[in-house]
N, C-alpha and C positions, 0 to 999 in steps of 0.2 A: 297894582304895580306902580311904583314911583317913577316919575319922569325925570327926577333929579339925576344928574350924572355922578355916579359914585365909583370910587377906585377901591378895590378890595385890599385888605391888610397884606396879603401875600405880595402884592405889587410894591407896596411901600417897604415891606421887609426886605425884598430883594435888593433894592438900591441903597436904602439908608441904614439897614442893619447889617446885611451881608457884605455889600460892596464898600460902603463909605463910613460906617460908624467909627472905625479907628482912624479915619483920615480927617474927621471933623475936629477942628480946634474947639476949645471951650467956648470961644466967641461964636463959632458956627453952631454948636449945639444949643447955645442960648438963643440964637437967632431962629433956629428951627422951633424951639419951644414957644417962642413968641407968636409963630404963625400956626401953631397947633400940633406940632410933632415933638413929643417929649420922649427922647430915646432912653430915658431912665425908667419909663413905665411901660406896661404892656400896651401893645398897639390896639387901637380901636378896630372894630370889625370892618368898617369902611370909613373913607374920607371923601369929602366932596372933591370934584375935579378942580375947583378953584384952590382948595387947600393943597392938593397935589402940585399944582402949578407954582404955588408959593414955595413949596419944598424944593422944587427944581431951581427956582430963582435963587434961593438961599444957597444951595449946593454950588450953583454956577459962580456965585459971588465969592464964596469962601474957599472953594477948592480950585477954581479956575480964574481967580481974580486977575484981571489984566488981559485975559485971553478973549479974542473976539467972540461975541455971543454965538454965532453960527458954529464955530469950532467947539466951543465949550459944550453946547447942547448935543452936538454929534458925539462927543466923547461920553457924555452922560448916557446917551442911548446905547452905546457900545457896552459900557460898564453895567447898565441895567440888564442887558441881554446875557452877559456873562454870568451875572449873579442869579438871574431868573432860572437859568439852566442848572443852577446849584440847588434850587428848591425841590421839594418832593415832587410836585407836579411837573416842574421843569425838567427834572432828570428823566422822567417817563417820556415827556414830549421830545427830548433830545434824542432818545433812542429811536423813536419813530421817525424823526426828521432825518436822521442819518441813513436809515433804511430807505426812506422815500426819496431822498435827494432834494435839491433846492426847488425844482419846479413844483413837485407835488406838495412839498412843505408849504410853499407860498400859496398854492391853490386852497390850502386848508387854513390859511392864516387867520381867518375870521374866528375860528374856534379858539385859537390860542389867545387872541386879544380879549375875547369875551370871558375867558377864564380869569382875567385880571381886572375887569371892570364891568359895568352894567350897560355900556352904551356903544362900544366900538362896532362899526360895520365896515366891511371892505368889499370892493368890487375889483375883479381881475379881468384884464384883456391880454391874452397871450399874443406876443409878437414874433415868437420863434422858440426853438428848443431851449435856449438859454437867455431869453429876454421876455419881459412882460411889463405891463403898466398896472400898478396897484393904486386904486383910489381909496383913501381913508376918510371917513366922515369927520373924524376929530383926531388931530395929531397929538393931543394930550400935553401940549407945551406951547410956550410963546414962539418957539422957533421950529419949523418943520424938520430941521436937521436932527432933532431928537429922534423922531421916527425913522429918518434916513439911517441914522447910526445903528439903531436896534435892528432894522430890517437887513442892513448889510451884514451885521454880525451874525444874525440868524442864518443867512444864506451861507456864510463862511462855515458856521457850525454844522450845517447840513451837507457840506462837501463842496461848496462853490469855491472858485478860484478867481482871484483878481476881480472882486465884486465892486460894482459901481451902483449907487442908489442916489438918483438925482431928483430932488423935489421940484415940482413945477405947478404953477397956478394956485399957490397958497392964498386963501382968502381970509386968513385969521383963524380958521377952524379946520376946514377940510383941505386936502391936498392930494395931488396925483404924483406918484413916484415911479420914475423910469428905472427899472432894475435890470441889470444884465451881469452875467458872470461867465466864466469859462469852466469847462469840466476839469477837475483836478487831475494833474498828470500822475500816472501810476509809478511813483518813485517810492521805493520802500523806505519807511521811516520818516517820510515827509508828509505833513498834514497841512490843510488850508490855514490852520491857526498860526502857522509859521510865517505867513505872508503879511507881515506888518507893514510892508512898504507898498501894498497893493493900492491902486488908485481908489479914491473915495470921493464922495460928494462934497467934502469939506476937509480942511486940515484936521488932523487927528492928534490933539494933545494927549500926552500920556498922564494918567492919574498917578 
């Protein structure tokens, strides 16, 4: 078994093919190609974590140019989660998450992360029915707000309301996230996805 940290193709596909391919300018696509991601060719089976981080840096620069890095990476995390739930594996996971609800979905988060790479580990400390601490061994990005964005979006997708995901103690690799949410009100025709003004760990620029 290799000790190299690898990101699977389906993770790269979710963000750069499904979510952002049509939003990348020719200059952005060329910049991705220079760091190892050629969107005109079939994806490799895996990419190194450092390549993945290069891809994120390129997307942040070309899609969110001028936006503070913390906010840009938060939005990248959200967009990744939206697109991930559109993949074959993600659609199945979303169905389970909605049935399980936010708390049980987060308790199983390690399985979801490991479907997308070879290295992610998480530890959970429950603080209440709608709050917990989630430690991640590697946030997969230069900014912990990338993971905060995807975690918050996952909780929203699972039925959480007014989700907050706050990173703390980031050491350049690992981080602890304080996540809390409210139970969604039982209003017919209204879903958590409609709460775009919900509080978040960082400003949320729209792609």
